C-alpha positions as CSV (number, residue, x, y, z in Angstrom):
1,X,110.8,78.3,112.3
2,X,112.6,79.9,108.9
3,X,113.1,77.8,106.5
4,X,116.8,79.5,105.9
5,X,117.5,77.5,102.1
6,X,114.6,79.1,100.8
7,X,115.0,82.8,102.2
8,X,118.6,82.7,100.6
9,X,117.4,80.7,97.4
10,X,119.1,83.6,94.6
11,X,122.5,84.2,95.1
12,X,121.7,87.9,94.4
13,X,119.3,88.1,97.0
14,X,120.2,90.0,100.4
15,X,117.3,89.7,102.8
16,X,119.1,89.4,105.8
17,X,120.9,93.2,105.3
18,X,118.6,94.9,107.6
19,X,120.9,96.6,109.1
20,X,122.2,99.1,107.0
21,X,120.3,102.1,108.8
22,X,122.6,102.1,111.6
23,X,125.0,104.9,111.0
24,X,122.7,106.3,108.8
25,X,119.6,106.3,112.1
26,X,122.3,107.1,114.7
27,X,122.0,103.6,115.9
28,X,118.6,103.9,117.5
29,X,116.2,101.8,115.0
30,X,117.3,98.2,114.1
31,X,118.5,94.8,115.9
32,X,117.7,93.7,119.7
33,X,120.7,94.7,121.1
34,X,120.2,98.6,119.4
35,X,116.9,98.7,121.1
36,X,117.7,97.0,124.6
37,X,118.0,100.5,126.2
38,X,114.7,102.1,124.5
39,X,111.9,102.7,127.9
40,X,108.2,101.6,126.4
41,X,107.3,105.2,127.2
42,X,110.5,106.8,125.7
43,X,109.4,109.2,122.8
44,X,108.7,107.2,120.0
45,X,106.7,108.1,116.2
46,X,103.4,107.5,116.4
47,X,102.7,105.3,113.0
48,X,100.0,105.5,110.7
49,X,99.7,102.8,108.6
50,X,97.2,103.5,105.5
51,X,95.9,99.9,103.7
52,X,93.7,99.8,100.5
53,X,92.3,96.9,98.9
54,X,92.4,96.0,95.8
55,X,94.5,99.0,94.5
56,X,96.9,98.8,91.5
57,X,99.9,100.5,91.6
58,X,99.6,102.5,88.4
59,X,96.0,103.8,90.4
60,X,97.5,106.8,92.0
61,X,98.6,110.3,90.5
62,X,102.1,110.4,91.6
63,X,102.7,107.1,89.5
64,X,102.0,108.9,86.4
65,X,98.2,108.3,86.3
66,X,97.2,111.2,83.6
67,X,93.6,111.5,85.1
68,X,93.2,110.0,88.3
69,X,92.6,112.7,91.0
70,X,94.8,111.5,94.5
71,X,96.3,115.1,95.9
72,X,96.2,113.7,99.4
73,X,98.2,110.4,98.7
74,X,100.3,112.3,95.9
75,X,101.4,114.0,98.8
76,X,102.7,111.8,101.1
77,X,104.7,111.1,97.5
78,X,105.9,115.1,97.5
79,X,106.7,114.7,101.5
80,X,108.4,111.2,101.4
81,X,108.9,108.8,98.7
82,X,107.2,106.5,96.4
83,X,108.4,103.4,95.8
84,X,107.6,102.2,91.8
85,X,108.4,98.6,92.3
86,X,106.1,97.5,95.0
87,X,104.6,94.4,94.5
88,X,102.2,91.9,96.6
89,X,104.0,88.1,96.6
90,X,100.3,86.5,96.5
91,X,98.0,89.0,94.9
92,X,94.6,88.1,96.6
93,X,93.4,89.4,99.8
94,X,93.9,86.7,102.4
95,X,97.1,85.6,102.2
96,X,98.2,89.1,101.2
97,X,97.1,90.2,105.0
98,X,99.3,87.2,106.5
99,X,102.0,88.8,104.6
100,X,101.4,91.9,106.6
101,X,100.9,90.0,109.5
102,X,104.0,88.1,109.7
103,X,106.9,90.0,107.5
104,X,107.6,86.6,106.2
105,X,107.5,85.1,102.4
106,X,104.8,83.0,101.4
107,X,106.6,80.2,102.1
108,X,107.6,80.9,105.2
109,X,104.2,82.0,106.7
110,X,102.2,79.1,104.9
111,X,99.3,81.2,102.8
112,X,100.5,80.2,99.2
113,X,96.7,80.8,98.1
114,X,93.6,81.7,99.2
115,X,94.2,81.4,102.5
116,X,94.8,82.7,105.9
117,X,95.6,84.3,107.8
118,X,96.4,81.4,110.9
119,X,94.6,82.0,114.1
120,X,97.9,83.0,115.5
121,X,101.7,83.2,114.2
122,X,104.7,82.7,116.6
123,X,105.7,86.2,115.9
124,X,103.1,88.7,114.5
125,X,104.1,92.5,114.0
126,X,101.5,94.1,115.8
127,X,101.9,92.2,119.1
128,X,105.7,93.5,119.0
129,X,104.5,96.7,119.1
130,X,101.8,96.9,121.5
131,X,103.8,94.9,124.0
132,X,107.2,97.4,123.5
133,X,104.3,100.3,124.4
134,X,102.3,101.2,121.5
135,X,98.6,101.8,122.0
136,X,97.4,99.6,118.4
137,X,94.0,100.7,116.7
138,X,92.8,98.9,113.5
139,X,90.1,100.4,111.2
140,X,87.7,98.6,108.7
141,X,88.3,95.6,107.0
142,X,91.1,93.5,108.6
143,X,89.4,90.1,106.4
144,X,90.8,87.8,109.7
145,X,90.0,84.3,110.6
146,X,88.4,84.1,112.7
147,X,86.4,87.9,111.9
148,X,86.8,89.0,115.5
149,X,90.6,87.9,115.7
150,X,92.6,91.0,117.1
151,X,95.9,89.6,116.1
152,X,97.3,92.3,118.8
153,X,95.5,95.5,118.8
154,X,94.0,97.0,121.6
155,X,90.7,97.4,119.8
156,X,89.5,97.1,116.4
157,X,86.1,98.8,115.0
158,X,85.3,96.0,111.6
159,X,84.2,96.3,108.0
160,X,84.2,93.3,106.5
161,X,81.8,94.3,103.9
162,X,79.5,91.4,103.2
163,X,81.2,88.7,105.2
164,X,79.9,89.2,108.3
165,X,79.3,85.9,109.8
166,X,81.1,83.9,106.8
167,X,85.1,84.0,107.3
168,X,86.5,81.9,109.9
169,X,84.1,79.4,110.4
170,X,82.1,78.2,113.6
171,X,84.2,80.5,115.0
172,X,83.2,83.5,113.3
173,X,79.4,82.8,113.4
174,X,77.0,85.3,114.8
175,X,79.6,87.9,114.6
176,X,78.4,91.1,113.6
177,X,80.9,94.1,112.2
178,X,81.0,97.8,113.9
179,X,80.1,99.2,110.5
180,X,77.2,97.0,110.4
181,X,75.5,97.5,113.7
182,X,76.7,101.6,113.5
183,X,74.2,101.4,110.1
184,X,71.6,100.0,111.8
185,X,71.7,102.9,114.6
186,X,72.1,105.8,112.4
187,X,69.7,104.1,109.3
188,X,67.4,102.1,110.8
189,X,65.2,100.5,108.2
190,X,67.6,101.1,105.6
191,X,69.6,98.4,103.8
192,X,73.3,98.6,103.5
193,X,74.0,96.4,100.7
194,X,71.2,98.6,98.6
195,X,73.5,99.5,95.6
196,X,74.3,95.6,94.5
197,X,70.9,94.0,95.1
198,X,70.5,91.7,92.2
199,X,73.9,91.8,91.4
200,X,75.0,88.3,90.8
201,X,78.0,88.8,92.6
202,X,78.4,92.4,93.8
203,X,81.3,91.7,96.3
204,X,83.6,91.0,92.8
205,X,81.2,92.2,89.9
206,X,83.1,93.9,86.8
207,X,80.0,96.5,86.8
208,X,79.9,100.1,88.2
209,X,76.9,101.5,89.8
210,X,76.7,104.8,92.0
211,X,76.0,104.2,95.7
212,X,72.6,104.4,96.2
213,X,72.6,105.8,99.9
214,X,73.6,108.9,101.2
215,X,77.1,109.8,100.9
216,X,77.7,109.8,105.0
217,X,76.7,106.0,105.3
218,X,79.2,104.6,102.6
219,X,82.2,102.2,104.6
220,X,84.7,104.8,102.8
221,X,83.4,107.8,104.8
222,X,82.7,105.6,107.9
223,X,86.4,104.4,108.3
224,X,87.6,107.8,107.7
225,X,85.1,109.4,110.2
226,X,86.5,106.7,112.9
227,X,90.2,107.1,111.4
228,X,89.3,111.1,112.7
229,X,87.6,110.5,115.6
230,X,90.8,108.6,116.5
231,X,93.0,111.0,116.2
232,X,91.2,113.9,117.8
233,X,90.2,111.5,120.8
234,X,94.0,110.5,121.1
235,X,95.4,111.8,124.4
236,X,99.4,111.5,123.7
237,X,100.7,109.8,126.4
238,X,102.2,106.7,124.7
239,X,102.9,106.2,120.8
240,X,99.9,105.1,118.7
241,X,100.0,102.1,115.6
242,X,96.9,102.9,113.7
243,X,95.8,101.0,110.8
244,X,93.0,102.4,108.5
245,X,91.9,99.6,106.2
246,X,89.8,100.6,103.5
247,X,87.7,97.9,102.1
248,X,87.3,99.7,98.7
249,X,88.2,100.2,95.7
250,X,87.7,96.5,95.6
251,X,84.5,96.1,93.7
252,X,81.6,96.6,94.1
253,X,82.8,99.8,92.4
254,X,79.7,101.8,94.4
255,X,81.4,105.3,94.9
256,X,79.2,108.0,95.5
257,X,77.7,109.8,92.2
258,X,80.1,113.3,92.9
259,X,82.8,111.3,93.2
260,X,83.0,110.0,89.7
261,X,81.4,112.9,87.8
262,X,84.8,113.9,86.5
263,X,85.7,111.0,85.3
264,X,82.4,109.8,83.5
265,X,82.5,113.8,82.2
266,X,86.6,113.0,80.9
267,X,85.3,109.2,79.6
268,X,87.3,110.1,76.6
269,X,90.6,110.7,79.1
270,X,90.4,107.6,80.7
271,X,93.3,104.8,80.6
272,X,91.5,101.7,78.0
273,X,92.4,98.7,78.9
274,X,96.1,96.9,77.6
275,X,95.5,94.0,75.7
276,X,98.9,91.6,75.3
277,X,99.5,90.0,71.7
278,X,99.4,86.9,73.9
279,X,96.1,87.2,75.2
280,X,94.1,85.5,73.4
281,X,93.7,83.0,75.1
282,X,91.9,85.0,77.5
283,X,89.2,86.3,75.2
284,X,87.1,83.1,75.7
285,X,84.7,84.2,72.7
286,X,81.4,82.8,72.4
287,X,80.9,82.6,76.1
288,X,78.1,84.6,78.1
289,X,79.8,85.9,81.1
290,X,78.7,86.2,84.6
291,X,78.9,89.2,86.5
292,X,81.9,88.2,88.6
293,X,83.9,86.6,85.5
294,X,87.7,86.3,86.0
295,X,88.7,86.3,82.3
296,X,86.9,87.3,79.1
297,X,86.6,89.9,76.4
298,X,84.0,92.8,77.0
299,X,84.8,95.1,74.5
300,X,86.6,98.5,75.4
301,X,83.8,100.1,76.5
302,X,83.2,97.6,79.8
303,X,86.8,98.3,81.2
304,X,86.2,102.1,81.2
305,X,82.5,102.1,83.1
306,X,84.6,100.0,86.0
307,X,87.1,102.6,86.1
308,X,85.0,105.1,86.6
309,X,83.7,103.5,89.4
310,X,87.3,102.3,90.2
311,X,88.7,105.9,90.2
312,X,85.7,107.3,91.9
313,X,86.3,104.9,94.9
314,X,90.3,105.6,95.0
315,X,89.1,109.7,94.7
316,X,86.6,108.7,98.0
317,X,89.3,107.4,99.6
318,X,92.0,110.2,99.1
319,X,89.8,112.8,100.4
320,X,89.7,110.2,103.7
321,X,93.2,110.5,103.5
322,X,93.2,114.1,103.5
323,X,91.0,114.2,106.7
324,X,93.0,112.3,108.6
325,X,96.2,114.1,107.8
326,X,94.4,117.5,108.5
327,X,93.7,116.0,111.7
328,X,96.9,115.0,112.8
329,X,98.1,118.6,111.7
330,X,95.6,120.3,114.2
331,X,96.6,117.8,116.9
332,X,100.3,118.8,116.2
333,X,101.1,115.3,115.6
334,X,101.6,115.2,111.9
335,X,105.5,115.4,112.1
336,X,105.7,113.2,114.5
337,X,103.7,110.3,112.6
338,X,105.2,108.2,110.1
339,X,103.1,107.1,107.7
340,X,102.7,104.0,104.8
341,X,100.0,103.6,102.5
342,X,99.7,100.9,100.4
343,X,97.0,97.9,99.2
344,X,97.1,94.3,99.1
345,X,96.6,93.6,95.7
346,X,96.1,95.2,92.5
347,X,93.1,94.3,89.7
348,X,93.8,93.7,86.0
349,X,90.7,95.9,85.4
350,X,90.1,94.5,81.8
351,X,93.7,93.9,81.1
352,X,94.8,91.2,78.6
353,X,91.1,90.2,79.0
354,X,92.0,89.3,83.0
355,X,89.3,90.5,85.7
356,X,89.9,90.9,89.2
357,X,93.1,89.5,91.1
358,X,95.7,86.5,92.1
359,X,97.9,87.0,88.7
360,X,101.4,88.2,88.0
361,X,100.7,90.4,85.8
362,X,101.6,94.2,87.0
363,X,97.9,95.3,87.0
364,X,97.3,92.2,89.6
365,X,100.8,92.1,91.2
366,X,102.0,96.0,91.4
367,X,101.0,98.3,94.3
368,X,101.2,101.5,95.7
369,X,104.3,102.1,98.7
370,X,104.1,105.6,99.6
371,X,106.0,106.2,103.0
372,X,105.9,109.9,105.0
373,X,108.3,110.5,107.8
374,X,108.0,113.6,108.9
375,X,110.7,114.2,111.4
376,X,110.2,110.9,113.0
377,X,114.1,109.9,111.7
378,X,117.1,111.6,113.6
379,X,118.4,112.1,110.1
380,X,116.8,114.5,107.5
381,X,116.1,112.2,104.3
382,X,115.5,114.1,101.1
383,X,112.1,114.1,100.7
384,X,109.8,113.5,97.2
385,X,111.9,110.2,95.9
386,X,111.1,107.9,93.9
387,X,113.1,104.8,94.6
388,X,113.2,101.5,91.7
389,X,113.9,98.5,94.2
390,X,112.2,95.5,94.5
391,X,109.9,96.2,97.6
392,X,107.4,93.8,99.1
393,X,104.6,93.8,100.8
394,X,106.8,91.0,103.5
395,X,108.5,94.7,104.3
396,X,106.4,96.5,105.4
397,X,106.2,95.2,109.4
398,X,109.9,94.9,109.2
399,X,109.9,98.7,108.4
400,X,107.7,99.5,111.0
401,X,109.4,98.0,113.8
402,X,112.4,99.9,112.8
403,X,111.4,102.7,113.0
404,X,109.5,102.3,116.0
405,X,112.5,100.8,118.0
406,X,111.2,97.9,118.7
407,X,113.9,94.7,119.0
408,X,113.5,92.3,116.3
409,X,115.9,89.0,115.4
410,X,116.4,89.7,111.5
411,X,117.1,86.3,111.0
412,X,113.4,85.1,111.4
413,X,111.8,87.7,109.1
414,X,111.7,87.8,105.6
415,X,111.2,91.8,105.4
416,X,114.1,94.4,105.1
417,X,114.0,97.7,106.4
418,X,112.8,100.4,103.3
419,X,113.9,103.0,105.4
420,X,117.1,102.2,104.8
421,X,116.1,103.1,101.6
422,X,115.0,105.9,101.6
423,X,118.5,107.0,103.6
424,X,120.9,105.8,100.7
425,X,119.3,104.9,97.8
426,X,122.1,102.7,96.9
427,X,122.2,100.3,100.7
428,X,121.9,96.9,99.5
429,X,118.8,95.4,99.0
430,X,117.2,92.4,97.4
431,X,118.3,91.6,93.6
432,X,114.5,89.1,92.7
433,X,111.6,89.0,93.8
434,X,109.3,85.5,94.5
435,X,105.6,86.1,93.3
436,X,102.9,83.0,93.3
437,X,99.5,81.7,93.8
438,X,98.2,78.4,94.1
439,X,95.1,77.6,91.7
440,X,92.1,80.7,91.2
441,X,89.2,80.3,89.6
442,X,90.1,77.8,87.6
443,X,92.5,74.9,87.7
444,X,94.5,76.6,85.3
445,X,95.6,79.6,87.2
446,X,97.9,78.2,89.0
447,X,101.6,80.0,89.0
448,X,105.2,81.0,90.0
449,X,107.2,83.5,89.2
450,X,109.9,85.9,89.4
451,X,111.0,89.5,88.8
452,X,114.2,91.6,89.3
453,X,112.2,94.6,88.2
454,X,113.7,94.6,84.9
455,X,112.3,91.3,83.2
456,X,109.4,88.9,84.9
457,X,109.1,85.3,84.2
458,X,106.1,83.4,85.1
459,X,105.9,79.6,85.4
460,X,102.3,78.2,84.7
461,X,102.2,75.4,87.3
462,X,99.1,73.7,85.7
463,X,100.4,73.9,81.9
464,X,104.0,74.1,82.3
465,X,103.5,77.2,79.8
466,X,106.0,80.1,80.6
467,X,106.0,83.6,80.2
468,X,108.9,85.8,80.1
469,X,108.2,89.8,79.9
470,X,111.1,93.3,79.6
471,X,109.5,95.2,81.7
472,X,111.9,97.8,81.0
473,X,111.0,98.3,77.1
474,X,107.1,96.8,77.4
475,X,106.1,97.9,81.3
476,X,102.4,96.8,80.5
477,X,103.7,93.1,79.7
478,X,102.0,93.7,75.6
479,X,104.7,90.9,74.3
480,X,105.8,87.9,75.6
481,X,109.2,86.7,75.0
482,X,109.0,82.9,75.7
483,X,108.9,81.7,72.3
484,X,111.8,84.3,71.0
485,X,114.4,82.4,69.6
486,X,116.8,85.5,70.6
487,X,116.1,85.6,74.6
488,X,116.3,81.4,74.3
489,X,119.1,81.5,77.1
490,X,117.6,84.7,79.4
491,X,114.5,82.2,79.5
492,X,116.6,79.2,80.5
493,X,118.6,81.7,83.1
494,X,115.5,82.8,84.5
495,X,113.8,79.0,84.5
496,X,117.1,77.7,86.6
497,X,116.2,80.8,88.8
498,X,113.0,79.3,89.4
499,X,114.0,76.2,89.6
500,X,116.3,77.0,92.8
501,X,113.9,78.8,94.8
502,X,111.8,75.7,94.4
503,X,113.7,72.8,94.9
504,X,113.8,73.1,98.5
505,X,110.0,72.6,98.8
506,X,110.7,69.0,97.7
507,X,109.0,67.0,94.4
508,X,106.2,68.6,94.4
509,X,107.5,71.5,93.2
510,X,111.1,70.3,91.3
511,X,111.6,67.0,90.4
512,X,114.9,65.6,88.9
513,X,116.2,69.2,88.4
514,X,112.5,70.1,86.4
515,X,110.0,72.3,87.5
516,X,106.6,69.8,87.9
517,X,103.9,70.4,86.2
518,X,100.6,70.0,86.3
519,X,101.1,70.9,90.2
520,X,99.0,69.4,93.0
521,X,97.1,72.1,93.9
522,X,97.0,73.4,97.7
523,X,96.0,76.6,99.2
524,X,98.5,76.1,102.1
525,X,101.8,75.3,102.4
526,X,104.1,72.9,104.8
527,X,104.9,75.9,107.1
528,X,101.1,77.2,108.1
529,X,100.9,76.9,111.6
530,X,98.2,74.4,113.1
531,X,94.8,75.2,114.2
532,X,94.4,75.6,118.1
């Protein structure tokens, strides 16, 4: 299955060093031969996976955000670790969730644009946990295809926002999410979409509105309620894997008013938009913009307005996280539960005159990554760590397998065990990370990129344009260095690295030693599984 050339495409990328944690974990968490003797019913930690939708890496208090109120997410970082260079390699919903299912890089799982997940993959993380004795429960947004696909979970309570019966073609016809069934029962006669009636596209609209219904009916509250109920009712006979997947802060930015008031009252303290000296191309001056635009200069006020609802949505989610942690504490299971929180991708929020996601820039591609291990590992590790290594969504599943003691072949997966960095921040790790996205919104939004966490190189696969950013000196990507003669040699080095990375894919990507453009657009690569 795995394309070994792609996986090892970079001389400095050590994607297979998973077993550094043997000694650190007292030989209990890594390769198959180390876990063959683990009984399915032996005492192993619970796993709580908190996933948000479209949450930027800087949209959490512990990342240094000057105003965002996220005390419970901050607690995870304070009592555990935060990765400051966490990314989503294909930063849109479907391919990101495919990565979480498979722990493979984009080319190896096949979703290189807005496509997937497939119905089934040869090896899936949740199925592997289930086969080794974990009870696997999912709550919230899954974005699977077809929508009722369980992908190894024993049970899922779905919230698919406005996509009921849409994703997955004929196999999803008639699908109604559990949230919508519940809403109809508890609020007969009310419209769950009342807040966004009349919008051009409420599910991707940049405008903010307060939730039009009682707070307890909001899908964020429903997801939190169901997660708390699961913890309270869990009988403890086997370890659980619980995925709590919030459909926000993805638009609509519709948090209840009480969660937005603080940000509205402190509007002058809200971080404004970021506009690079290269971004005029995205301003599209003189055009009339729809509510669900992907690029355009709406002025300085519109991003603040959007951010009030966006931050309110995150604070609303944070409250639910606090409730789940409290339920675990009351159950006496908090320190026996390994917790990982992340998001599928970010949200540009008007930065560089861009909106939504699917871009290589930090607002879209960088995400939160927080881990709290409690007492789930036999070796103590320092808490309140801020780790700068390049981690990505492909690392999440392998980390779960490692912590759970599930046998796996590290040659199959592209992810690495992030706990090895928690226990030894000098442990070998990848030095370069690949990012990409096939055409999205328009043909010119099609790119490949590389970063080492210090520099970022972006190649536009439609126009051939290049960008180079110094993330250490210029973390907001305000200055494109690609046309600076002082950085010509550095630009060439990064171009050659991308050529080396893409060359094994064939002449559609690299021909005669040069990057191909305009590249033929395709949302899937040759490794995408064929439908059943």
